[in-house]
C-alpha positions as a Python dict, from the first residue, in 0.01 Angstrom:
ca = {
    (1, 'M'): (0, 0, 0),
    (2, 'P'): (268, -243, 118),
    (3, 'R'): (612, -111, 206),
    (4, 'F'): (787, -365, -19),
    (5, 'V'): (689, -519, -352),
    (6, 'Q'): (823, -814, -548),
    (7, 'I'): (1008, -791, -880),
    (8, 'A'): (693, -908, -1060),
    (9, 'D'): (504, -613, -911),
    (10, 'V'): (778, -374, -1022),
    (11, 'A'): (757, -519, -1373),
    (12, 'E'): (380, -477, -1378),
    (13, 'T'): (398, -120, -1252),
    (14, 'L'): (658, -21, -1513),
    (15, 'N'): (498, -236, -1786),
    (16, 'I'): (825, -422, -1848),
    (17, 'S'): (933, -785, -1819),
    (18, 'S'): (1042, -936, -1488),
    (19, 'R'): (1391, -980, -1639),
    (20, 'Q'): (1408, -608, -1721),
    (21, 'A'): (1298, -524, -1366),
    (22, 'Y'): (1560, -760, -1224),
    (23, 'N'): (1824, -596, -1444),
    (24, 'L'): (1732, -257, -1297),
    (25, 'V'): (1797, -402, -951),
    (26, 'K'): (2115, -581, -1061),
    (27, 'S'): (2256, -262, -1219),
    (28, 'G'): (2185, -60, -905),
    (29, 'E'): (1942, 173, -1083),
    (30, 'L'): (1663, 48, -859),
    (31, 'P'): (1768, -19, -498),
    (32, 'A'): (1635, -343, -352),
    (33, 'I'): (1695, -590, -72),
    (34, 'K'): (1713, -965, -85),
    (35, 'V'): (1487, -1149, 157),
    (36, 'G'): (1566, -1519, 148),
    (37, 'N'): (1582, -1602, -221),
    (38, 'S'): (1357, -1317, -337),
    (39, 'W'): (1422, -953, -413),
    (40, 'R'): (1201, -683, -264),
    (41, 'V'): (1180, -320, -371),
    (42, 'E'): (1059, -55, -132),
    (43, 'T'): (763, 128, -286),
    (44, 'A'): (929, 461, -205),
    (45, 'E'): (1239, 352, -402),
    (46, 'L'): (1020, 251, -696),
    (47, 'E'): (855, 593, -689),
    (48, 'N'): (1198, 760, -668),
    (49, 'Y'): (1311, 560, -973),
    (50, 'I'): (1002, 673, -1167),
    (51, 'Q'): (1064, 1037, -1073),
    (52, 'R'): (1431, 1009, -1182),
    (53, 'A'): (1317, 860, -1514),
    (54, 'Y'): (1078, 1152, -1565),
    (55, 'A'): (1359, 1399, -1487),
    (56, 'Q'): (1595, 1226, -1734),
    (57, 'T'): (1326, 1231, -2001),
    (58, 'R'): (1257, 1601, -1943),
    (59, 'Q'): (1629, 1671, -1973),
    (60, 'Q'): (1651, 1474, -2299),
    (61, 'V'): (1347, 1650, -2443),
    (62, 'E'): (1486, 1991, -2348),
    (63, 'S'): (1815, 1911, -2520),
    (64, 'N'): (1634, 1774, -2829),
    (65, 'A'): (1785, 1429, -2771),
    (66, 'F'): (1462, 1277, -2903),
    (67, 'A'): (1467, 1469, -3231),
    (68, 'D'): (1548, 1157, -3435),
    (69, 'D'): (1371, 902, -3213),
    (70, 'E'): (1025, 766, -3268),
    (71, 'I'): (785, 764, -2976),
    (72, 'D'): (596, 441, -2898),
    (73, 'A'): (226, 490, -2942),
}
C-alpha cells in the first residue's frame, strides 16, 4: 500500500465525492499535504480519520443521538 493517496482515492475509500473529501482536508478533519498542485493524504491519517469516525458514531449511539435519525440502507 502506498504511503500517500490522492483525494480521489480518499473519496473512493470513504464512498463520498471528491469535493466532500477535499472539504475534509480543507476543514482540517483529515490532515493532508500539498505536493505541487495536488493534495496527498497519508494512508495512516486516513485510517486515523476512519477510527475517529467510528468512535464518534459509537458515542452518538450510546447517547441515543440517533434515536430520531434514519439509517441509510
